C-alpha positions as CSV (number, residue, x, y, z in Angstrom):
1,M,0.0,0.0,0.0
2,P,1.3,3.5,-0.8
3,I,0.2,4.9,2.5
4,R,3.3,3.9,4.5
5,S,2.3,5.0,8.0
6,R,0.2,7.1,10.2
7,S,2.5,8.6,12.9
8,S,1.4,8.8,16.5
9,G,4.7,8.1,18.1
10,C,7.9,6.1,17.7
11,R,8.5,2.8,19.2
12,A,11.6,1.5,17.4
13,P,14.5,0.6,19.7
14,L,17.9,2.1,19.1
15,P,21.3,0.5,20.0
16,H,23.0,2.7,22.5
17,M,25.4,5.0,20.7
18,C,27.4,7.0,23.1
19,T,28.2,7.6,26.7
20,P,27.2,10.7,28.5
21,V,30.1,12.6,29.9
22,M,30.2,14.0,33.4
23,S,31.8,17.4,33.0
24,T,34.2,19.1,35.4
25,R,34.8,22.8,35.5
26,T,38.3,23.9,34.4
27,S,39.9,27.3,34.4
28,D,41.1,27.3,30.8
29,A,37.7,27.6,29.1
30,T,37.7,29.2,25.7
31,C,34.7,30.3,23.7
32,P,34.2,28.5,20.4
33,P,34.5,30.6,17.3
34,S,31.4,31.9,15.5
35,G,30.5,31.5,11.8
36,E,30.9,27.8,11.1
37,L,29.7,26.7,14.5
38,E,26.1,25.8,13.4
39,R,27.3,23.9,10.3
40,E,29.9,22.0,12.3
41,M,27.3,20.9,14.8
42,H,24.9,19.7,12.2
43,T,27.0,18.4,9.3
44,G,30.5,17.7,10.7
45,T,32.2,14.5,9.6
46,A,34.5,13.7,12.6
47,G,32.0,11.2,13.9
48,F,32.0,9.3,17.2
49,S,34.9,7.0,18.1
50,A,34.5,3.4,19.2
51,S,34.8,4.5,22.8
52,D,31.9,7.0,22.3
53,T,29.6,4.5,20.7
54,S,30.2,1.2,22.3
55,H,28.5,1.9,25.6
56,G,25.0,3.2,26.1
57,P,23.9,5.7,28.8
58,R,23.6,3.9,32.1
59,P,20.0,4.5,33.3
60,E,19.2,5.8,36.8
61,S,15.8,5.7,38.4
62,L,13.9,8.9,39.0
63,P,10.9,9.0,41.3
64,G,7.8,9.9,39.3
65,A,9.4,9.3,35.9
66,K,8.0,6.6,33.6
67,A,11.5,5.3,32.8
68,P,15.0,5.7,34.0
69,L,17.0,8.8,32.9
70,A,20.4,8.6,31.5
71,L,23.4,8.8,33.8
72,G,23.7,12.1,35.7
73,L,20.3,13.5,34.7
74,A,18.4,11.6,37.4
75,S,20.3,13.5,40.2
76,L,19.3,17.0,39.1
77,A,17.5,19.3,41.4
78,P,13.8,19.8,40.8
79,E,14.4,23.4,39.6
80,A,17.4,22.6,37.4
81,R,18.4,24.6,34.4
82,V,18.8,22.4,31.4
83,I,20.3,23.4,28.0
84,I,19.6,21.3,24.9
85,V,21.7,22.0,21.8
86,R,20.3,20.9,18.5
87,T,21.0,22.9,15.3
88,G,19.7,22.0,11.8
89,G,16.6,22.8,9.8
90,L,13.0,23.5,10.8
91,G,12.0,19.8,10.9
92,D,15.2,18.9,12.9
93,T,14.3,21.5,15.5
94,I,10.7,20.3,15.8
95,L,11.8,16.6,16.1
96,V,13.7,17.4,19.3
97,L,10.6,18.8,21.0
98,P,9.5,15.3,22.2
99,T,12.8,15.1,24.1
100,V,12.1,18.5,25.7
101,E,8.6,17.4,26.7
102,T,9.9,14.1,28.1
103,L,12.3,16.0,30.3
104,R,9.6,18.5,31.3
105,A,7.4,15.7,32.4
106,A,10.3,14.4,34.6
107,Y,11.2,17.8,35.9
108,P,8.0,20.0,35.8
109,S,9.7,22.8,37.9
110,A,12.9,22.9,35.8
111,T,13.8,25.6,33.3
112,F,14.7,24.5,29.7
113,A,16.5,26.3,26.9
114,L,16.8,25.0,23.3
115,V,19.8,26.3,21.6
116,G,19.7,25.9,17.8
117,S,19.6,27.4,14.4
118,V,17.6,30.4,13.2
119,W,14.5,28.1,13.3
120,A,14.8,27.7,17.1
121,E,14.4,31.5,17.5
122,A,11.6,31.5,14.8
123,L,9.7,29.0,17.0
124,H,9.9,31.2,20.1
125,G,6.5,31.6,21.7
126,M,5.0,28.7,19.8
127,V,6.4,25.9,22.0
128,P,4.3,25.1,25.0
129,G,5.8,25.3,28.5
130,A,7.7,28.5,28.2
131,V,10.8,26.8,26.7
132,Q,13.5,29.4,25.9
133,M,14.5,29.2,22.2
134,T,17.9,30.7,21.4
135,H,20.1,30.9,18.4
136,I,23.4,29.1,18.9
137,D,25.4,32.3,18.1
138,R,23.4,34.3,20.6
139,A,24.1,31.8,23.3
140,F,27.8,32.8,23.1
141,L,27.3,36.5,22.2
142,S,28.2,37.9,25.6
143,V,31.2,35.6,26.0
144,R,32.6,36.5,22.6
145,R,32.3,40.2,23.2
146,G,33.6,40.0,26.8
147,G,30.3,41.2,28.2
148,N,29.0,40.8,31.7
149,A,25.9,38.9,30.9
150,T,25.6,35.4,32.4
151,D,26.9,32.7,30.1
152,L,24.0,30.4,29.4
153,F,26.1,27.3,29.6
154,A,28.0,28.2,32.8
155,A,24.6,29.0,34.5
156,S,23.1,25.6,33.6
157,D,22.9,22.5,35.7
158,A,23.0,20.1,32.7
159,V,23.7,20.3,29.0
160,I,22.6,17.9,26.2
161,V,24.5,18.4,23.0
162,Y,23.4,16.7,19.7
163,T,26.4,17.0,17.3
164,A,28.1,15.4,14.4
165,T,31.5,16.3,15.9
166,P,31.9,15.1,19.5
167,D,35.4,16.6,19.7
168,S,34.1,20.1,18.6
169,D,35.1,23.3,20.3
170,L,31.5,23.7,21.5
171,V,31.5,20.4,23.3
172,A,34.9,21.2,24.9
173,Y,33.6,24.6,25.9
174,A,30.4,23.2,27.4
175,R,32.3,20.5,29.3
176,S,34.7,23.1,30.7
177,V,32.1,25.6,32.0
178,C,29.0,23.5,32.9
179,P,29.1,22.4,36.5
180,G,26.7,19.5,36.0
181,P,26.3,16.5,33.7
182,L,27.0,16.8,30.0
183,V,25.4,14.4,27.5
184,V,26.9,14.3,24.0
185,W,24.8,12.4,21.4
186,P,25.1,12.0,17.6
187,V,22.6,13.8,15.4
188,T,22.3,11.1,12.8
189,P,19.9,8.2,13.6
190,A,20.6,4.6,12.7
191,P,18.7,3.4,9.5
192,G,15.0,2.8,10.2
193,I,15.0,4.6,13.6
194,H,12.8,7.6,13.7
195,A,14.8,10.8,14.3
196,A,12.6,11.8,17.3
197,R,13.2,8.5,19.0
198,H,16.9,8.7,18.3
199,L,17.1,12.1,19.9
200,A,15.1,11.0,22.9
201,N,17.3,8.0,23.5
202,A,20.0,10.5,24.7
203,V,17.7,11.1,27.7
204,F,15.7,7.9,28.1
205,P,17.5,4.8,26.7
206,A,15.2,2.9,24.4
207,S,15.6,-0.3,26.3
208,S,14.0,1.3,29.4
209,N,11.5,3.5,27.6
210,P,9.4,1.5,25.1
211,D,6.4,3.9,25.5
212,P,5.5,6.1,22.5
213,L,7.0,9.5,22.6
214,P,4.9,12.6,23.2
215,R,4.1,14.2,19.9
216,P,5.7,17.6,19.2
217,S,3.2,20.3,19.9
218,L,3.1,23.9,18.6
219,E,0.5,26.6,19.3
220,C,-0.4,29.9,17.8
221,P,-1.5,33.0,19.7
222,P,-5.3,33.6,19.3
223,A,-4.8,37.1,18.1
224,M,-2.6,35.8,15.2
225,R,-5.2,33.2,14.3
226,F,-8.0,35.8,14.3
227,E,-5.9,38.1,12.0
228,V,-5.2,35.2,9.6
229,R,-8.8,34.0,9.6
230,E,-9.9,37.5,8.5
231,W,-7.3,37.5,5.7
232,L,-8.5,34.1,4.5
233,E,-12.1,35.3,4.4
234,R,-11.1,38.2,2.3
235,Q,-9.3,35.9,-0.1
236,F,-11.7,33.0,-0.3
237,G,-14.9,34.1,1.4
238,R,-16.4,33.2,4.8
239,G,-16.1,29.5,5.7
240,A,-14.2,28.5,2.5
241,G,-11.5,26.5,4.4
242,P,-8.7,26.2,1.8
243,V,-6.3,23.3,1.5
244,A,-2.7,24.4,2.1
245,V,-0.3,23.0,-0.5
246,H,3.5,23.4,-0.2
247,P,5.2,22.0,-3.3
248,G,8.7,23.0,-2.1
249,S,11.3,21.9,0.4
250,G,14.7,22.9,1.7
251,G,16.2,20.2,-0.5
252,R,15.3,19.8,-4.2
253,R,15.7,16.0,-4.1
254,K,12.9,15.9,-1.6
255,C,10.4,17.6,-3.9
256,W,7.6,15.6,-5.6
257,P,7.3,17.0,-9.2
258,A,5.5,20.3,-9.0
259,R,3.2,19.4,-11.9
260,R,1.9,16.4,-9.9
261,F,0.9,18.8,-7.1
262,A,-0.9,20.8,-9.7
263,E,-2.7,17.7,-11.0
264,C,-3.8,16.9,-7.4
265,I,-5.1,20.5,-7.0
266,N,-7.0,20.3,-10.3
267,R,-8.6,17.0,-9.5
268,L,-9.6,18.0,-5.9
269,A,-11.2,21.2,-7.2
270,E,-10.8,22.8,-3.8
271,P,-9.8,26.4,-2.8
272,V,-6.0,26.2,-2.4
273,L,-3.5,28.2,-0.5
274,L,-0.1,27.8,-2.2
275,V,2.7,28.1,0.4
276,E,6.0,29.4,-0.9
277,G,9.2,29.8,1.1
278,P,12.5,31.3,0.1
279,A,13.7,28.1,-1.6
280,D,10.4,27.3,-3.3
281,T,10.2,29.9,-6.1
282,D,10.7,27.5,-9.0
283,A,8.5,24.7,-7.6
284,C,5.7,27.1,-6.8
285,R,5.9,28.8,-10.2
286,E,5.8,25.5,-12.1
287,C,2.9,24.3,-9.9
288,A,0.9,27.6,-10.4
289,E,1.4,27.5,-14.2
290,A,-0.2,24.0,-14.4
291,I,-3.2,24.8,-12.1
292,D,-6.6,25.2,-13.7
293,P,-7.1,29.1,-13.9
294,S,-10.7,28.7,-12.9
295,L,-9.8,27.3,-9.5
296,P,-9.5,29.7,-6.5
297,V,-5.8,29.7,-5.6
298,V,-4.0,32.2,-3.4
299,R,-0.2,32.3,-2.9
300,A,1.3,32.9,0.6
301,T,4.9,33.9,-0.1
302,E,7.6,33.9,2.5
303,W,5.4,34.5,5.5
304,P,7.1,34.6,8.9
305,L,6.9,31.3,10.7
306,P,4.3,32.3,13.4
307,R,2.0,33.8,10.8
308,L,2.5,30.7,8.5
309,A,1.6,28.5,11.5
310,A,-1.6,30.4,12.0
311,L,-2.3,30.1,8.3
312,L,-1.9,26.3,8.5
313,T,-4.0,26.1,11.6
314,E,-6.9,27.9,9.9
315,S,-6.6,25.8,6.7
316,R,-8.8,22.8,6.2
317,A,-5.9,20.4,5.5
318,Y,-2.3,20.4,4.3
319,L,-0.4,18.6,1.5
320,G,3.4,18.8,1.1
321,N,6.8,17.1,0.8
322,D,9.2,15.8,3.4
323,S,9.8,19.4,4.6
324,G,10.0,21.5,7.7
325,V,6.6,23.0,6.9
326,S,5.1,19.5,6.9
327,H,6.5,19.0,10.4
328,V,5.0,22.3,11.5
329,S,1.6,21.2,10.1
330,G,1.7,17.9,11.9
331,A,2.8,19.5,15.2
332,L,-0.1,21.9,14.9
333,G,-2.6,19.1,14.6
334,V,-3.6,20.0,11.0
335,P,-4.8,17.0,8.9
336,T,-1.5,16.4,7.0
337,V,-0.4,14.3,4.0
338,A,3.4,14.2,3.4
339,V,4.8,12.9,0.1
340,F,8.1,11.0,0.4
341,G,10.5,9.9,-2.3
342,P,14.2,9.4,-1.7
343,T,14.1,10.0,2.0
344,D,13.0,7.3,4.5
345,P,9.6,8.0,6.1
346,A,10.5,5.5,8.9
347,V,13.1,8.1,10.0
348,W,11.6,11.4,9.0
349,T,7.8,11.1,9.1
350,P,6.3,14.2,10.6
351,L,4.7,13.5,14.0
352,G,1.1,14.5,14.8
353,A,-2.3,13.3,15.6
354,R,-3.5,13.4,11.9
355,V,-0.5,12.7,9.7
356,A,-0.3,10.3,6.8
357,V,2.7,9.5,4.6
358,V,2.6,8.5,0.9
359,A,5.7,6.6,-0.3
360,P,6.6,5.2,-3.7
361,R,5.6,1.6,-4.7
362,G,8.3,-0.9,-5.4
363,D,11.2,0.5,-7.3
364,E,9.4,3.7,-8.3
365,L,11.1,7.0,-7.4
366,W,7.9,8.8,-6.3
367,P,4.3,7.9,-5.5
368,T,1.7,8.4,-8.2
369,V,-0.9,11.2,-8.2
370,D,-3.6,8.6,-7.7
371,D,-1.9,7.3,-4.6
372,V,-1.5,10.8,-3.2
373,L,-5.2,11.6,-3.9
374,C,-6.2,8.4,-2.2
375,A,-4.3,9.4,0.9
376,V,-5.7,12.9,0.9
377,R,-9.3,11.7,0.7
378,K,-8.7,9.1,3.4
379,E,-6.9,11.4,5.7
380,F,-9.3,14.3,5.3
381,G,-12.3,12.0,6.2
382,G,-13.8,11.8,2.8
383,G,-14.8,15.5,3.0
384,L,-13.1,16.3,-0.3
385,P,-14.8,15.6,-3.6
386,R,-13.7,13.0,-6.1
387,S,-12.7,13.9,-9.6
388,D,-11.8,11.1,-11.9
389,S,-8.8,11.8,-14.1
390,G,-9.7,9.2,-16.7
391,G,-6.0,8.3,-17.1
392,A,-3.5,5.7,-15.9
393,P,-1.7,6.2,-12.6
394,R,1.3,8.5,-12.9
């Protein structure tokens, strides 16, 4: 069947991949350089040595927790300050939120900060639980400039770093200034292991935490939703409820052919909101050129993330690629269909209460239009009309 999965959590176990490091403060701490820091954390090639990957985090029990926490984290004070470092794209940032929620459940009085890419700051105010969202450069700004502001890492009680380079300057810096435990964990999951489960295993080892992960959750301010609802009514009329379609992605190889999106739109014959980000110009133009001009289609071009999230929330449903916007849609609880091709949905499926994935059959590179339409109609509860194409599956 082309509909590979409905995602409601991740159960797949993961072999333990690295050992958390108990840090000790030293006097020769140096701040890591700026510029290439984010790229190094997300795409470095140094990798983890055999000593880093041969032993898993030893679990410790924590009263009130569903499963043992990794070594060192179980001994934190109830009001601990915990820093989580995860750079990368929008989807990467959203997929670490189940780990944050797992820690918040264990330490409801603790303070959490997620240090990441520009997307971490873009999500500020949308993550429940008052989690501080900070750009990785901003976390070191006062240190680099010799200011008097409190260093985020030195003021923390524990640091969890997801990195491709365990011997990076940032890891060394965090180890030297953080007075509490430091957990260093690889960013890349093993084949077939969902990325969210892999990230959570740094905190709750899979062998001791078989329960489904909490879904990532995002929320929009009511005032923003009201503003966007009024805008949609001006575009489509009251109660139109458009389908949001995002034919682009941060990577071209993850984009289902734009004209297939257009064929889906033509056959659905629904009001459509065409979502266009900075990297989506070509895909959106090609898609728009192939859409029946009689259909009501409005383009939302390069909207700020909070406003885009409100737009998705007010939409009837969402259709897109393996992209960060698809992860946002799933986390918002919007009925979501994500089209996968070369990437593995077992690893990168967006998580949400109403998410379906369409993957190619057999040796095909992409799913057919008919397969995607089947998923759309099934996921959207049969509320969308049928329109026979009269042709063979594409």
